[in-house]
N, C-alpha and C positions, 0 to 999 in steps of 0.2 A: 616698582611693582611691589605688591604686598605679599610677603611670604607667611606661611604657617609658623606658629609658635615653634621655635627650636626645641628639640627634646631636652636639652639641658635646662631650659626654663620651665619645664613641666615637673609636677610632683612625681616622686618615685622614679626619677631618671638617674642613669649613671652619672656621677660627678665628672665634669670636664674641667681642665685648667688649660688655658691658652698661653703659651710662652712664645715671646716674639724676639728674635735674634737678628743679627745683621752687623756689617762692619760700621765703625764709627762714621757719622755723617750720612748714613743711609736714610735716615728720617723716621726710625722706629718710635722714638719717644714722641715726636710730633704727631705721627699717624695714631698712636694710642691716645694722646691728649684729644685729637679730633674725634675719635670714636666715643670717648667718654662725654664730649660735649654734644655730639650730634645724635647719639642714642642713649640718653639718660634712662637709668633702669635696666639696661641690658648688660653693660660691662661695668667692672669696678676693679681697680688695683688693689691687691692685698697690701697689708701693712708689711713693711721690710725693715730688717736690722742691717746696719752697715757700720763698718769701721772708717769709711771715709768722711772727711770733714764736710760740714753743711755747705751747700752751694746757694747762691742767689736763686730764689724761686722755690726752694724746699720748705714751702709753708703750708702744704696741703695736708700734713699729717701723714703722708705716705711713709716717710722714713723715720725710723728711730735710730738716732746716731749713738753708737755705744762702743764698747771695747771688745777686743778679740776674746778675752777671758769670759765676758758676759755672754757672747754668742756661743762659746763652747758650752757654757752651763746650760743654755737653752737647748742645745743639741742633745745633751745628757738627759734632759727632762722631756724629750720628745715634743718640745714646743715648736721646733722648725723641723723640716723634712731633711734638708741638707744644708751644707755650707759651700757657697761658690766664692772662688777667688778669681777676681778679674782686675787687671790693671793695678795690682799691688793692694787691693782692698778686699775685705770679706763682706759677703752679702748673704742674707738668708730671709726667706719669707715666713711669716708667721702662720703655722698650721691652723690655728683657731681662726685667724682672719680669713683664710680660704674657705674654711667650713662655714663661716657666717655668710659669705657671698653666695656659696652654693645653696645654703639652706634657704636663702631668700629668693632663689630661682634667677640668680644673675650669673654672669660668665666672669670669673676671675681671669684677668689678662695681665701680663707683666712682661717687661723687658728682662730677659735673662740670656746670658751668653750661650751660643749654641753648644758649647763644650759641656754644659750642664743639663741640657735637655734630656739626654738618655738617661741620666742619673735620677732625674725627677720622675721620668716615666715609670720607674720602678715603684714609686709610691702612688702615681696616678697613671694607671694603665691606659686610660682613655685620653690622655693628654694630647693636645694638638700642638704641634711645632710649626711655627711660622717663621719664615726667613724674609727679610727685606734686603734687597740688594740692587746693584746697578745692572742694566743691560751690559754685556761684555763690550768694552771699549769706551764706555761713558764715565768710568771712574774719574778721569782727569777733570770732569766738570764739577766735581764736589770739592768742598773745602774741608780738608782733614786736619785734625789736631795732631801735632807732630808727636806728642807723647804717646799717642795710641796707634799711630800709623805703623810703626815697626812691628808691634805685637799683633795687630790685625793682619799685616801682610804675611807674616810667618804662619799664623793660624789659617787664614782663608785660602792660602796657596794649596793646601791639602783638603779643604772642605768640600764635601760632595753634597749636592742638593738632594741627593737620594735619602740623606739623613733627616730631611725635614718634610713636612706634609703639605703645606701651602706656601707658595712662593709669590711674593708681590715684587714686580720689577718697578723700580723707581727710575725713570728715564729723565727726570727733572723737567718734564713738560707738563704733566698733570699736577694740579694743586695737591696739597697735603689732604684737603677734604676729599678730593676724588680718589686719591689713594686709600683713604680710610673708608670710603664707600665701597671700594672694590674689595677690601679685606672683609668688610661686614657682609658683603654678598657672598663671599666664598665661605666664610664661617657659617653663615646662616644656612646656606644651601646644604653644607656638609652635615651640620647638626640636625637639620631637619630629617635627614635620612640616617641618622646615626646608628639606628637599629639594623640597618641593612648592610652597610659597607664596611669592609675592613679599613684601618687606617691607610691614607694614601701612600705613605712610605712603605707600608707592608705590601701594598698592591704592587708597587714598583719592584720590590726586591724579588718577589715570586715571579712576575712577568718578565724581568730582565733575564733571570736565570733560565726560565722555561723556554722562551723564544730564542735565546742564545744557543740553548742546547739543541733545539730541534731545526735550527735555521738551514743547515746543509741538507736536511731531509724534507723540507717543507715545500714539496711540489705538488701540483695538481694531480699528477699521475699517482702520487701516494696517497693524497688526502682527498678521498672521494667526496666526503661531506662538503669540504670547502669548495670543490669544484662544482657540486650541485648548487650551492648558494650562489656562487658567482654566475652560473648559467641562468639561474632564476632572476637575478637582479640585473642582467645585462641590458635589457630594454630600458630599465629606469635610468642607469647611468649614461646610456647612450643618448637618450632624449634629453637628460639634464645637461650634457656637454653641448648638444646642439642648440638648446633653447635658452640656456641661462649663462653660458660663459662666452665672453666676447674675446676677440683677439686683443693681445696686449694684457690680458688679466694676469695678476700675481696670484698663483695658486699654491696650495700646500695639501699633501696628504699625510694623515697621521696613521702610523701602523701600516705601511704599505706592503708588507709581506714580502713576496718575491717579485712584485711589480705588475701583478695582474691588471690593476686599473689603468696604469699608464701605457702598458703594452697592448691592451686588447681593443683600444678605441682610437679613432681619429679625433685628436685633440685640436682645438683652435691653436693659433700661435700664442702661447702662454709661457710664463716663467713658472716652472714647476719645482717645488722644494719637497723632498721626502723627509719626513720626521719619524724616528723610530728610537725606542728605548734600548734596542739591541744592535750593537755595532755589526754583528755578523749579518743581520737582515739588511742594514744599509748597504752592504757591499754589492749586493745584487741589484741596486736601484738605477734605472735609466733616468736619472734626474739631473736637472740643471744646477742644483745645489742639494746637499744633504745636511741635516742637523741631527747629532746624536743627543737626544733629550727625551725625557718623559713628556707625555701630553699634558701634565699638570705644571710643567716648568719649562716653557718654550722660550729660549733666550733671544727673542726678537722684540722690536719696539711694538708698542700698542698699534693697533690698526694697520698691520703690514699686509694683510692678504684680502683679496677680494672674494675668494672662496676657499674653503677648507673642505676636503673630501675625506670620507672614512668608509671603507668597505669592511663590513663586519666589525663593528666598533666595541664589541662586548668587552675586550680587555681593559679599555679605558672609559667605559660608560659609567662614570661616577662624578659627583659634583665638582671636585676640585679640578678634574680635567676638563669637564664641560665648561666651567667658568673660565678657565684659561684659553680654550679654544674660542670662546666668545671674545676674549680680550684681544686676541691677535687678529680678529676680523675687523674690517673697516665697518663704519655704520652702514647698515643696508647689506653688508656682506653675507654670503650663503654658506651654511653648513649642510652639505649633501652626503647622506649616509644610508647605509643598510646595517641591520642588526639582527642576529638569530632571534626568533620569537620564543618567548617563555613557554608557550604551549608544547612546541617541539622539544625544547631542552628539558622540561620537567617530565616528559615521558620517559627520559633516560635518567635523570639525576634524582637523587634522594638524600635525605639526611643532611650531613655536614657538607656535602658536595654539591648543593644547589647552585652556588656561585662560582664553581670552578669547572675547568674541563681539562682533559689529559690527552696528550699525544703519545703514541707508543713508538719508541725508536726501533730501528730495524733490529737491534740487539735484544728487544723485549723490555728495556727499561722505560721508565715513565717520565715524561715532561709535563708538570702541572702548572697551570696558569689560571688567573682569575677570568671569569666569563660572566659578566652581569647581564642577565637577559630580562626582558619585560614584555608584557602585552603591549600592543600598540597604544592603547589608552595610557598605560603607565609610562611608556616611553615619552609620549607627548607631554605628560605632566611634569616629568623630570626635566625635560628639556626647557619647558616654560619656567620652571623654578629656577633655572640656571640662566635665565635672561634672553632666551630666544622666543621668537614668534613663529609658530608653525604655518608654514605656507602650504604645504601638501604632505600627505602621508598615505600609506597603503600597507596592506598586510597580504602577503603572498601565501596562498595555500599550496598543497602538494600538486594540484592540477597545473601549476605553472612550471613543473619540471619538464624537461625537454623530452619528447617522446623517443624511444629507442635508445636513450642514454642509460648508462648504469647508474642505479640509484643506491645510495649509500645505506648499509645496514642500520646506521644510526638513525635514519629517517623511517625505514620500514619497521624497525624494532620499536621506535616510539610510538608509531601509529598503532601497532599490535598491543602494546602495553596499555594504551589508552582506549583501545577498542573502537577506533575510528578507521575510516578508509584513508590511505595515504593522500588521495586527492582532496580530502576535507581537512587535513592537518595544517594549522598555521606554522609556516616554517621560517619565513623572513619578514622583517618589518622594514619598510622604507620611509624616509622623511626628507623634506627640504625645509630647513628652518633659517630664519634670518635674524641677524643682530639688530635690535632696536634700541635706540637710546630712550 
């Protein structure tokens, strides 16, 4: 599919630097080489200085082999942003080289050890951190260099994927070119929406803390707004389960909350996996299996699921997560979802809080999480940009609220502020989308 020009390639855009890390042997250098070959004019490696000896193939002019004292002189002259020390050698990127790439509206991309990503983010606040790694259990299928295996093992034993923005799983079944295409699609989708979304790692940090904090109190009895959303979307999910899911299907739900979707319907005989960023939320799940993970870094093989469900997907409705959901679906697999409508949300939110929502604890304290909302048209466009084909979509107005049931003040207050009747207020978006090759 053809995507719009990424923000980073447009004039007057915020400069972006993409850093790619991962264990030795994970394929990061080969993937970047493929990106440079397949997408000329989009990506370029900056010039780097290093104390390591030249290797066969160091002929592209990417590296300037020099001494430790020279690199220190460059740092003192502000000609490099930082010095990185990896496997006993010093590395540094040329600041001017990065600037030249950005000024030409291309994306500077470079292999840099993950231990240095946070340090470089202080110089480049909009830096995107990419991690190439194996599906858990697949590492034995790689050939590792013994001189780096011990150092890698020690570092990555405590490494958290929460520290990175985009994860590319290399299960050694896809070609390097296919992995490069996947990274390109994730980067392009993210950069096309760079003005709208926080960094994926920032989204995860807030959502993990917020949903973990509210998990024990996250019930329909206390969360009237959530209950109203669920009641409105019940016919949609019921019909989807009856008409679109077959016995034997392998299904996953992202962000299942307290298990409303699994508990409220008669499901076909499926294998059901619950995936959530909050361990506290997962403890409540009636699932065949659970996975503690972000929606943007799901540790399963490509094409693992026939269907993925998402009830109220606003916490993870951003490009890196949507591209990852697409990855774990089989070709032709379905993503069946509901999402709060922007019209309802913007009747309540303003200023810096347009993309966040708050839950009030019993003790009066606040749990804040990201909540990305869209009109139905905007949601459909975002899903298409992330590689889905929209099969069906609908927008539910307030007239779909169940008669005689308590209506949340968050709904009535929004309608009042907007000057519309509750019955005419768009409240929930629904969609069934499909992974297409």
